[in-house]
PDB file of N, H, CA, C and O in Angstrom:
ATOM      1  N   MET A   1     124.545 125.625 117.623  1.00  0.00           N
ATOM      2  CA  MET A   1     124.002 125.119 116.391  1.00  0.00           C
ATOM      3  C   MET A   1     123.395 126.251 115.579  1.00  0.00           C
ATOM      4  O   MET A   1     122.774 127.170 116.112  1.00  0.00           O
ATOM      5  N   THR A   2     123.587 126.155 114.329  1.00  0.00           N
ATOM      6  H   THR A   2     124.092 125.408 113.896  1.00  0.00           H
ATOM      7  CA  THR A   2     123.012 127.186 113.475  1.00  0.00           C
ATOM      8  C   THR A   2     121.607 126.777 113.039  1.00  0.00           C
ATOM      9  O   THR A   2     121.235 125.607 113.124  1.00  0.00           O
ATOM     10  N   MET A   3     120.852 127.734 112.583  1.00  0.00           N
ATOM     11  H   MET A   3     121.155 128.685 112.514  1.00  0.00           H
ATOM     12  CA  MET A   3     119.491 127.473 112.123  1.00  0.00           C
ATOM     13  C   MET A   3     119.505 126.552 110.902  1.00  0.00           C
ATOM     14  O   MET A   3     118.626 125.703 110.756  1.00  0.00           O
ATOM     15  N   ALA A   4     120.494 126.716 110.028  1.00  0.00           N
ATOM     16  H   ALA A   4     121.208 127.406 110.146  1.00  0.00           H
ATOM     17  CA  ALA A   4     120.582 125.864 108.836  1.00  0.00           C
ATOM     18  C   ALA A   4     120.798 124.398 109.229  1.00  0.00           C
ATOM     19  O   ALA A   4     120.236 123.498 108.604  1.00  0.00           O
ATOM     20  N   LEU A   5     121.599 124.162 110.250  1.00  0.00           N
ATOM     21  H   LEU A   5     122.056 124.893 110.758  1.00  0.00           H
ATOM     22  CA  LEU A   5     121.833 122.797 110.716  1.00  0.00           C
ATOM     23  C   LEU A   5     120.562 122.195 111.308  1.00  0.00           C
ATOM     24  O   LEU A   5     120.259 121.027 111.068  1.00  0.00           O
ATOM     25  N   LEU A   6     119.828 122.976 112.070  1.00  0.00           N
ATOM     26  H   LEU A   6     120.074 123.926 112.265  1.00  0.00           H
ATOM     27  CA  LEU A   6     118.572 122.496 112.644  1.00  0.00           C
ATOM     28  C   LEU A   6     117.540 122.181 111.562  1.00  0.00           C
ATOM     29  O   LEU A   6     116.836 121.174 111.641  1.00  0.00           O
ATOM     30  N   ILE A   7     117.459 123.028 110.575  1.00  0.00           N
ATOM     31  H   ILE A   7     118.031 123.846 110.511  1.00  0.00           H
ATOM     32  CA  ILE A   7     116.520 122.798 109.465  1.00  0.00           C
ATOM     33  C   ILE A   7     116.933 121.544 108.690  1.00  0.00           C
ATOM     34  O   ILE A   7     116.084 120.729 108.330  1.00  0.00           O
ATOM     35  N   ALA A   8     118.220 121.392 108.435  1.00  0.00           N
ATOM     36  H   ALA A   8     118.910 122.055 108.727  1.00  0.00           H
ATOM     37  CA  ALA A   8     118.699 120.203 107.718  1.00  0.00           C
ATOM     38  C   ALA A   8     118.404 118.932 108.503  1.00  0.00           C
ATOM     39  O   ALA A   8     117.980 117.933 107.922  1.00  0.00           O
ATOM     40  N   ALA A   9     118.622 118.955 109.818  1.00  0.00           N
ATOM     41  H   ALA A   9     118.967 119.766 110.291  1.00  0.00           H
ATOM     42  CA  ALA A   9     118.343 117.788 110.646  1.00  0.00           C
ATOM     43  C   ALA A   9     116.853 117.462 110.638  1.00  0.00           C
ATOM     44  O   ALA A   9     116.477 116.293 110.547  1.00  0.00           O
ATOM     45  N   PHE A  10     116.017 118.463 110.729  1.00  0.00           N
ATOM     46  H   PHE A  10     116.322 119.413 110.802  1.00  0.00           H
ATOM     47  CA  PHE A  10     114.573 118.246 110.687  1.00  0.00           C
ATOM     48  C   PHE A  10     114.144 117.637 109.353  1.00  0.00           C
ATOM     49  O   PHE A  10     113.363 116.686 109.325  1.00  0.00           O
ATOM     50  N   LEU A  11     114.654 118.183 108.254  1.00  0.00           N
ATOM     51  H   LEU A  11     115.289 118.956 108.277  1.00  0.00           H
ATOM     52  CA  LEU A  11     114.281 117.680 106.933  1.00  0.00           C
ATOM     53  C   LEU A  11     114.781 116.255 106.711  1.00  0.00           C
ATOM     54  O   LEU A  11     114.081 115.450 106.098  1.00  0.00           O
ATOM     55  N   MET A  12     115.966 115.933 107.193  1.00  0.00           N
ATOM     56  H   MET A  12     116.534 116.587 107.691  1.00  0.00           H
ATOM     57  CA  MET A  12     116.467 114.565 107.069  1.00  0.00           C
ATOM     58  C   MET A  12     115.585 113.593 107.842  1.00  0.00           C
ATOM     59  O   MET A  12     115.275 112.508 107.350  1.00  0.00           O
ATOM     60  N   GLY A  13     115.186 113.974 109.035  1.00  0.00           N
ATOM     61  H   GLY A  13     115.438 114.856 109.434  1.00  0.00           H
ATOM     62  CA  GLY A  13     114.291 113.127 109.818  1.00  0.00           C
ATOM     63  C   GLY A  13     112.929 112.989 109.176  1.00  0.00           C
ATOM     64  O   GLY A  13     112.358 111.899 109.151  1.00  0.00           O
ATOM     65  N   PHE A  14     112.407 114.084 108.659  1.00  0.00           N
ATOM     66  H   PHE A  14     112.871 114.970 108.680  1.00  0.00           H
ATOM     67  CA  PHE A  14     111.083 114.078 108.041  1.00  0.00           C
ATOM     68  C   PHE A  14     111.059 113.215 106.786  1.00  0.00           C
ATOM     69  O   PHE A  14     110.157 112.396 106.613  1.00  0.00           O
ATOM     70  N   PHE A  15     112.035 113.392 105.921  1.00  0.00           N
ATOM     71  H   PHE A  15     112.768 114.058 106.062  1.00  0.00           H
ATOM     72  CA  PHE A  15     112.056 112.635 104.677  1.00  0.00           C
ATOM     73  C   PHE A  15     112.585 111.217 104.856  1.00  0.00           C
ATOM     74  O   PHE A  15     112.426 110.388 103.960  1.00  0.00           O
ATOM     75  N   GLY A  16     113.205 110.926 105.986  1.00  0.00           N
ATOM     76  H   GLY A  16     113.333 111.600 106.714  1.00  0.00           H
ATOM     77  CA  GLY A  16     113.646 109.563 106.279  1.00  0.00           C
ATOM     78  C   GLY A  16     112.558 108.711 106.895  1.00  0.00           C
ATOM     79  O   GLY A  16     112.705 107.491 106.975  1.00  0.00           O
ATOM     80  N   SER A  17     111.464 109.324 107.334  1.00  0.00           N
ATOM     81  H   SER A  17     111.344 110.314 107.268  1.00  0.00           H
ATOM     82  CA  SER A  17     110.388 108.584 107.989  1.00  0.00           C
ATOM     83  C   SER A  17     109.781 107.495 107.115  1.00  0.00           C
ATOM     84  O   SER A  17     109.543 106.399 107.623  1.00  0.00           O
ATOM     85  N   PRO A  18     109.513 107.727 105.827  1.00  0.00           N
ATOM     86  CA  PRO A  18     108.966 106.629 105.012  1.00  0.00           C
ATOM     87  C   PRO A  18     109.891 105.411 104.956  1.00  0.00           C
ATOM     88  O   PRO A  18     109.419 104.276 104.892  1.00  0.00           O
ATOM     89  N   HIS A  19     111.187 105.639 104.981  1.00  0.00           N
ATOM     90  H   HIS A  19     111.571 106.561 105.033  1.00  0.00           H
ATOM     91  CA  HIS A  19     112.144 104.528 105.003  1.00  0.00           C
ATOM     92  C   HIS A  19     111.943 103.705 106.272  1.00  0.00           C
ATOM     93  O   HIS A  19     111.875 102.477 106.212  1.00  0.00           O
ATOM     94  N   CYS A  20     111.847 104.366 107.406  1.00  0.00           N
ATOM     95  H   CYS A  20     111.902 105.363 107.455  1.00  0.00           H
ATOM     96  CA  CYS A  20     111.661 103.662 108.680  1.00  0.00           C
ATOM     97  C   CYS A  20     110.335 102.912 108.701  1.00  0.00           C
ATOM     98  O   CYS A  20     110.265 101.780 109.180  1.00  0.00           O
ATOM     99  N   LEU A  21     109.297 103.535 108.187  1.00  0.00           N
ATOM    100  H   LEU A  21     109.354 104.454 107.798  1.00  0.00           H
ATOM    101  CA  LEU A  21     107.989 102.898 108.141  1.00  0.00           C
ATOM    102  C   LEU A  21     108.030 101.640 107.277  1.00  0.00           C
ATOM    103  O   LEU A  21     107.478 100.607 107.655  1.00  0.00           O
ATOM    104  N   GLY A  22     108.673 101.725 106.137  1.00  0.00           N
ATOM    105  H   GLY A  22     109.121 102.564 105.830  1.00  0.00           H
ATOM    106  CA  GLY A  22     108.764 100.572 105.254  1.00  0.00           C
ATOM    107  C   GLY A  22     109.658  99.465 105.786  1.00  0.00           C
ATOM    108  O   GLY A  22     109.347  98.286 105.614  1.00  0.00           O
ATOM    109  N   MET A  23     110.755  99.822 106.425  1.00  0.00           N
ATOM    110  H   MET A  23     111.006 100.780 106.564  1.00  0.00           H
ATOM    111  CA  MET A  23     111.696  98.826 106.908  1.00  0.00           C
ATOM    112  C   MET A  23     111.231  98.150 108.198  1.00  0.00           C
ATOM    113  O   MET A  23     111.404  96.941 108.355  1.00  0.00           O
ATOM    114  N   CYS A  24     110.654  98.896 109.104  1.00  0.00           N
ATOM    115  H   CYS A  24     110.513  99.878 108.977  1.00  0.00           H
ATOM    116  CA  CYS A  24     110.332  98.357 110.428  1.00  0.00           C
ATOM    117  C   CYS A  24     108.844  98.315 110.734  1.00  0.00           C
ATOM    118  O   CYS A  24     108.445  97.698 111.722  1.00  0.00           O
ATOM    119  N   GLY A  25     108.023  98.943 109.931  1.00  0.00           N
ATOM    120  H   GLY A  25     108.347  99.444 109.129  1.00  0.00           H
ATOM    121  CA  GLY A  25     106.599  99.028 110.238  1.00  0.00           C
ATOM    122  C   GLY A  25     105.935  97.678 110.413  1.00  0.00           C
ATOM    123  O   GLY A  25     105.214  97.469 111.389  1.00  0.00           O
ATOM    124  N   GLY A  26     106.162  96.762 109.492  1.00  0.00           N
ATOM    125  H   GLY A  26     106.748  96.932 108.700  1.00  0.00           H
ATOM    126  CA  GLY A  26     105.561  95.434 109.586  1.00  0.00           C
ATOM    127  C   GLY A  26     106.074  94.638 110.765  1.00  0.00           C
ATOM    128  O   GLY A  26     105.309  93.944 111.434  1.00  0.00           O
ATOM    129  N   ILE A  27     107.362  94.737 111.020  1.00  0.00           N
ATOM    130  H   ILE A  27     107.983  95.301 110.476  1.00  0.00           H
ATOM    131  CA  ILE A  27     107.961  94.008 112.142  1.00  0.00           C
ATOM    132  C   ILE A  27     107.390  94.507 113.460  1.00  0.00           C
ATOM    133  O   ILE A  27     107.013  93.709 114.318  1.00  0.00           O
ATOM    134  N   VAL A  28     107.326  95.814 113.621  1.00  0.00           N
ATOM    135  H   VAL A  28     107.633  96.462 112.924  1.00  0.00           H
ATOM    136  CA  VAL A  28     106.824  96.394 114.869  1.00  0.00           C
ATOM    137  C   VAL A  28     105.341  96.091 115.050  1.00  0.00           C
ATOM    138  O   VAL A  28     104.899  95.830 116.169  1.00  0.00           O
ATOM    139  N   THR A  29     104.572  96.121 113.975  1.00  0.00           N
ATOM    140  H   THR A  29     104.931  96.333 113.066  1.00  0.00           H
ATOM    141  CA  THR A  29     103.150  95.805 114.066  1.00  0.00           C
ATOM    142  C   THR A  29     102.947  94.353 114.491  1.00  0.00           C
ATOM    143  O   THR A  29     102.152  94.076 115.389  1.00  0.00           O
ATOM    144  N   ALA A  30     103.652  93.433 113.859  1.00  0.00           N
ATOM    145  H   ALA A  30     104.298  93.658 113.130  1.00  0.00           H
ATOM    146  CA  ALA A  30     103.536  92.022 114.218  1.00  0.00           C
ATOM    147  C   ALA A  30     103.996  91.788 115.655  1.00  0.00           C
ATOM    148  O   ALA A  30     103.386  91.005 116.383  1.00  0.00           O
ATOM    149  N   PHE A  31     105.047  92.450 116.054  1.00  0.00           N
ATOM    150  H   PHE A  31     105.542  93.086 115.462  1.00  0.00           H
ATOM    151  CA  PHE A  31     105.572  92.317 117.414  1.00  0.00           C
ATOM    152  C   PHE A  31     104.542  92.803 118.430  1.00  0.00           C
ATOM    153  O   PHE A  31     104.307  92.148 119.445  1.00  0.00           O
ATOM    154  N   GLY A  32     103.933  93.945 118.157  1.00  0.00           N
ATOM    155  H   GLY A  32     104.124  94.478 117.332  1.00  0.00           H
ATOM    156  CA  GLY A  32     102.935  94.491 119.071  1.00  0.00           C
ATOM    157  C   GLY A  32     101.689  93.628 119.151  1.00  0.00           C
ATOM    158  O   GLY A  32     101.153  93.420 120.240  1.00  0.00           O
ATOM    159  N   LEU A  33     101.219  93.123 118.018  1.00  0.00           N
ATOM    160  H   LEU A  33     101.654  93.292 117.134  1.00  0.00           H
ATOM    161  CA  LEU A  33     100.021  92.278 118.006  1.00  0.00           C
ATOM    162  C   LEU A  33     100.251  90.941 118.698  1.00  0.00           C
ATOM    163  O   LEU A  33      99.318  90.362 119.253  1.00  0.00           O
ATOM    164  N   SER A  34     101.468  90.455 118.670  1.00  0.00           N
ATOM    165  H   SER A  34     102.226  90.926 118.219  1.00  0.00           H
ATOM    166  CA  SER A  34     101.765  89.168 119.304  1.00  0.00           C
ATOM    167  C   SER A  34     101.819  89.264 120.826  1.00  0.00           C
ATOM    168  O   SER A  34     101.857  88.237 121.503  1.00  0.00           O
ATOM    169  N   MET A  35     101.823  90.475 121.373  1.00  0.00           N
ATOM    170  H   MET A  35     101.792  91.309 120.822  1.00  0.00           H
ATOM    171  CA  MET A  35     101.954  90.649 122.820  1.00  0.00           C
ATOM    172  C   MET A  35     100.634  90.994 123.507  1.00  0.00           C
ATOM    173  O   MET A  35     100.647  91.522 124.618  1.00  0.00           O
ATOM    174  N   LYS A  36      99.500  90.710 122.877  1.00  0.00           N
ATOM    175  H   LYS A  36      99.489  90.281 121.974  1.00  0.00           H
ATOM    176  CA  LYS A  36      98.215  91.066 123.475  1.00  0.00           C
ATOM    177  C   LYS A  36      97.982  90.395 124.821  1.00  0.00           C
ATOM    178  O   LYS A  36      97.438  91.020 125.731  1.00  0.00           O
ATOM    179  N   GLU A  37      98.380  89.143 124.966  1.00  0.00           N
ATOM    180  H   GLU A  37      98.822  88.635 124.227  1.00  0.00           H
ATOM    181  CA  GLU A  37      98.136  88.374 126.196  1.00  0.00           C
ATOM    182  C   GLU A  37      99.333  88.398 127.149  1.00  0.00           C
ATOM    183  O   GLU A  37      99.372  87.629 128.110  1.00  0.00           O
ATOM    184  N   THR A  38     100.289  89.258 126.897  1.00  0.00           N
ATOM    185  H   THR A  38     100.257  89.883 126.116  1.00  0.00           H
ATOM    186  CA  THR A  38     101.506  89.317 127.705  1.00  0.00           C
ATOM    187  C   THR A  38     101.328  90.284 128.865  1.00  0.00           C
ATOM    188  O   THR A  38     100.657  91.308 128.735  1.00  0.00           O
ATOM    189  N   SER A  39     101.935  89.950 130.001  1.00  0.00           N
ATOM    190  H   SER A  39     102.480  89.118 130.107  1.00  0.00           H
ATOM    191  CA  SER A  39     101.846  90.833 131.168  1.00  0.00           C
ATOM    192  C   SER A  39     102.579  92.141 130.888  1.00  0.00           C
ATOM    193  O   SER A  39     103.508  92.170 130.080  1.00  0.00           O
ATOM    194  N   PRO A  40     102.169  93.223 131.548  1.00  0.00           N
ATOM    195  CA  PRO A  40     102.826  94.523 131.312  1.00  0.00           C
ATOM    196  C   PRO A  40     104.325  94.499 131.586  1.00  0.00           C
ATOM    197  O   PRO A  40     105.093  95.125 130.856  1.00  0.00           O
ATOM    198  N   ALA A  41     104.753  93.785 132.627  1.00  0.00           N
ATOM    199  H   ALA A  41     104.129  93.276 133.220  1.00  0.00           H
ATOM    200  CA  ALA A  41     106.184  93.741 132.950  1.00  0.00           C
ATOM    201  C   ALA A  41     106.966  93.038 131.848  1.00  0.00           C
ATOM    202  O   ALA A  41     108.028  93.506 131.438  1.00  0.00           O
ATOM    203  N   LYS A  42     106.439  91.914 131.371  1.00  0.00           N
ATOM    204  H   LYS A  42     105.577  91.533 131.705  1.00  0.00           H
ATOM    205  CA  LYS A  42     107.125  91.185 130.299  1.00  0.00           C
ATOM    206  C   LYS A  42     107.103  91.994 129.010  1.00  0.00           C
ATOM    207  O   LYS A  42     108.071  91.980 128.249  1.00  0.00           O
ATOM    208  N   LYS A  43     106.007  92.697 128.765  1.00  0.00           N
ATOM    209  H   LYS A  43     105.221  92.708 129.384  1.00  0.00           H
ATOM    210  CA  LYS A  43     105.890  93.531 127.563  1.00  0.00           C
ATOM    211  C   LYS A  43     106.966  94.618 127.563  1.00  0.00           C
ATOM    212  O   LYS A  43     107.605  94.865 126.541  1.00  0.00           O
ATOM    213  N   ARG A  44     107.163  95.265 128.716  1.00  0.00           N
ATOM    214  H   ARG A  44     106.643  95.064 129.547  1.00  0.00           H
ATOM    215  CA  ARG A  44     108.211  96.298 128.816  1.00  0.00           C
ATOM    216  C   ARG A  44     109.586  95.704 128.547  1.00  0.00           C
ATOM    217  O   ARG A  44     110.408  96.313 127.861  1.00  0.00           O
ATOM    218  N   GLY A  45     109.838  94.508 129.092  1.00  0.00           N
ATOM    219  H   GLY A  45     109.171  94.014 129.649  1.00  0.00           H
ATOM    220  CA  GLY A  45     111.128  93.852 128.866  1.00  0.00           C
ATOM    221  C   GLY A  45     111.359  93.511 127.402  1.00  0.00           C
ATOM    222  O   GLY A  45     112.457  93.699 126.878  1.00  0.00           O
ATOM    223  N   LEU A  46     110.316  93.006 126.744  1.00  0.00           N
ATOM    224  H   LEU A  46     109.425  92.853 127.170  1.00  0.00           H
ATOM    225  CA  LEU A  46     110.447  92.664 125.327  1.00  0.00           C
ATOM    226  C   LEU A  46     110.666  93.898 124.462  1.00  0.00           C
ATOM    227  O   LEU A  46     111.476  93.878 123.535  1.00  0.00           O
ATOM    228  N   ILE A  47     109.949  94.960 124.764  1.00  0.00           N
ATOM    229  H   ILE A  47     109.291  94.976 125.517  1.00  0.00           H
ATOM    230  CA  ILE A  47     110.115  96.201 123.998  1.00  0.00           C
ATOM    231  C   ILE A  47     111.507  96.779 124.225  1.00  0.00           C
ATOM    232  O   ILE A  47     112.146  97.247 123.282  1.00  0.00           O
ATOM    233  N   ALA A  48     111.983  96.750 125.477  1.00  0.00           N
ATOM    234  H   ALA A  48     111.463  96.371 126.243  1.00  0.00           H
ATOM    235  CA  ALA A  48     113.329  97.255 125.765  1.00  0.00           C
ATOM    236  C   ALA A  48     114.383  96.429 125.032  1.00  0.00           C
ATOM    237  O   ALA A  48     115.355  96.979 124.514  1.00  0.00           O
ATOM    238  N   THR A  49     114.191  95.104 124.990  1.00  0.00           N
ATOM    239  H   THR A  49     113.402  94.657 125.411  1.00  0.00           H
ATOM    240  CA  THR A  49     115.131  94.238 124.282  1.00  0.00           C
ATOM    241  C   THR A  49     115.128  94.537 122.781  1.00  0.00           C
ATOM    242  O   THR A  49     116.184  94.561 122.148  1.00  0.00           O
ATOM    243  N   TYR A  50     113.945  94.764 122.216  1.00  0.00           N
ATOM    244  H   TYR A  50     113.087  94.744 122.729  1.00  0.00           H
ATOM    245  CA  TYR A  50     113.842  95.120 120.799  1.00  0.00           C
ATOM    246  C   TYR A  50     114.634  96.389 120.508  1.00  0.00           C
ATOM    247  O   TYR A  50     115.422  96.434 119.564  1.00  0.00           O
ATOM    248  N   HIS A  51     114.421  97.423 121.328  1.00  0.00           N
ATOM    249  H   HIS A  51     113.780  97.387 122.095  1.00  0.00           H
ATOM    250  CA  HIS A  51     115.108  98.698 121.089  1.00  0.00           C
ATOM    251  C   HIS A  51     116.608  98.578 121.319  1.00  0.00           C
ATOM    252  O   HIS A  51     117.393  99.202 120.605  1.00  0.00           O
ATOM    253  N   LEU A  52     117.010  97.796 122.293  1.00  0.00           N
ATOM    254  H   LEU A  52     116.373  97.289 122.874  1.00  0.00           H
ATOM    255  CA  LEU A  52     118.443  97.596 122.527  1.00  0.00           C
ATOM    256  C   LEU A  52     119.091  96.934 121.311  1.00  0.00           C
ATOM    257  O   LEU A  52     120.157  97.357 120.864  1.00  0.00           O
ATOM    258  N   GLY A  53     118.449  95.906 120.784  1.00  0.00           N
ATOM    259  H   GLY A  53     117.583  95.562 121.147  1.00  0.00           H
ATOM    260  CA  GLY A  53     118.975  95.245 119.584  1.00  0.00           C
ATOM    261  C   GLY A  53     119.024  96.185 118.390  1.00  0.00           C
ATOM    262  O   GLY A  53     119.984  96.179 117.619  1.00  0.00           O
ATOM    263  N   ARG A  54     117.981  96.990 118.246  1.00  0.00           N
ATOM    264  H   ARG A  54     117.202  96.995 118.872  1.00  0.00           H
ATOM    265  CA  ARG A  54     117.934  97.958 117.143  1.00  0.00           C
ATOM    266  C   ARG A  54     119.070  98.970 117.258  1.00  0.00           C
ATOM    267  O   ARG A  54     119.759  99.253 116.278  1.00  0.00           O
ATOM    268  N   LEU A  55     119.260  99.508 118.445  1.00  0.00           N
ATOM    269  H   LEU A  55     118.700  99.279 119.242  1.00  0.00           H
ATOM    270  CA  LEU A  55     120.305 100.511 118.634  1.00  0.00           C
ATOM    271  C   LEU A  55     121.703  99.918 118.477  1.00  0.00           C
ATOM    272  O   LEU A  55     122.592 100.553 117.910  1.00  0.00           O
ATOM    273  N   LEU A  56     121.892  98.710 118.977  1.00  0.00           N
ATOM    274  H   LEU A  56     121.170  98.194 119.438  1.00  0.00           H
ATOM    275  CA  LEU A  56     123.203  98.072 118.820  1.00  0.00           C
ATOM    276  C   LEU A  56     123.501  97.768 117.357  1.00  0.00           C
ATOM    277  O   LEU A  56     124.641  97.910 116.916  1.00  0.00           O
ATOM    278  N   SER A  57     122.491  97.353 116.604  1.00  0.00           N
ATOM    279  H   SER A  57     121.565  97.238 116.963  1.00  0.00           H
ATOM    280  CA  SER A  57     122.746  97.080 115.187  1.00  0.00           C
ATOM    281  C   SER A  57     123.046  98.364 114.425  1.00  0.00           C
ATOM    282  O   SER A  57     123.886  98.362 113.526  1.00  0.00           O
ATOM    283  N   TYR A  58     122.366  99.472 114.773  1.00  0.00           N
ATOM    284  H   TYR A  58     121.683  99.473 115.504  1.00  0.00           H
ATOM    285  CA  TYR A  58     122.690 100.746 114.132  1.00  0.00           C
ATOM    286  C   TYR A  58     124.088 101.206 114.499  1.00  0.00           C
ATOM    287  O   TYR A  58     124.817 101.717 113.650  1.00  0.00           O
ATOM    288  N   ALA A  59     124.467 101.028 115.758  1.00  0.00           N
ATOM    289  H   ALA A  59     123.874 100.612 116.448  1.00  0.00           H
ATOM    290  CA  ALA A  59     125.803 101.463 116.209  1.00  0.00           C
ATOM    291  C   ALA A  59     126.893 100.625 115.548  1.00  0.00           C
ATOM    292  O   ALA A  59     127.968 101.139 115.236  1.00  0.00           O
ATOM    293  N   TYR A  60     126.624  99.344 115.332  1.00  0.00           N
ATOM    294  H   TYR A  60     125.751  98.926 115.585  1.00  0.00           H
ATOM    295  CA  TYR A  60     127.616  98.474 114.716  1.00  0.00           C
ATOM    296  C   TYR A  60     127.865  98.861 113.265  1.00  0.00           C
ATOM    297  O   TYR A  60     129.010  98.865 112.814  1.00  0.00           O
ATOM    298  N   TRP A  61     126.810  99.184 112.533  1.00  0.00           N
ATOM    299  H   TRP A  61     125.880  99.181 112.900  1.00  0.00           H
ATOM    300  CA  TRP A  61     126.938  99.474 111.114  1.00  0.00           C
ATOM    301  C   TRP A  61     127.245 100.939 110.839  1.00  0.00           C
ATOM    302  O   TRP A  61     127.491 101.305 109.690  1.00  0.00           O
ATOM    303  N   ALA A  62     127.238 101.786 111.866  1.00  0.00           N
ATOM    304  H   ALA A  62     127.039 101.489 112.800  1.00  0.00           H
ATOM    305  CA  ALA A  62     127.491 103.212 111.656  1.00  0.00           C
ATOM    306  C   ALA A  62     128.961 103.502 111.490  1.00  0.00           C
ATOM    307  O   ALA A  62     129.345 104.657 111.304  1.00  0.00           O
TER     308      ALA A  62
END
């Protein structure tokens, strides 16, 4: 990898962060707050399911 590619990847990630915050910030906050009384094992399962769905939807639309 060249230095220019690494810099470009970093800048894309950095400037894309507000998009992620706006699109998913509220959903993730509500999801986290709703799990206060949930057991740690169930919490891990729910979080893993959330990320699996997120990754599959990104892979489908990519």
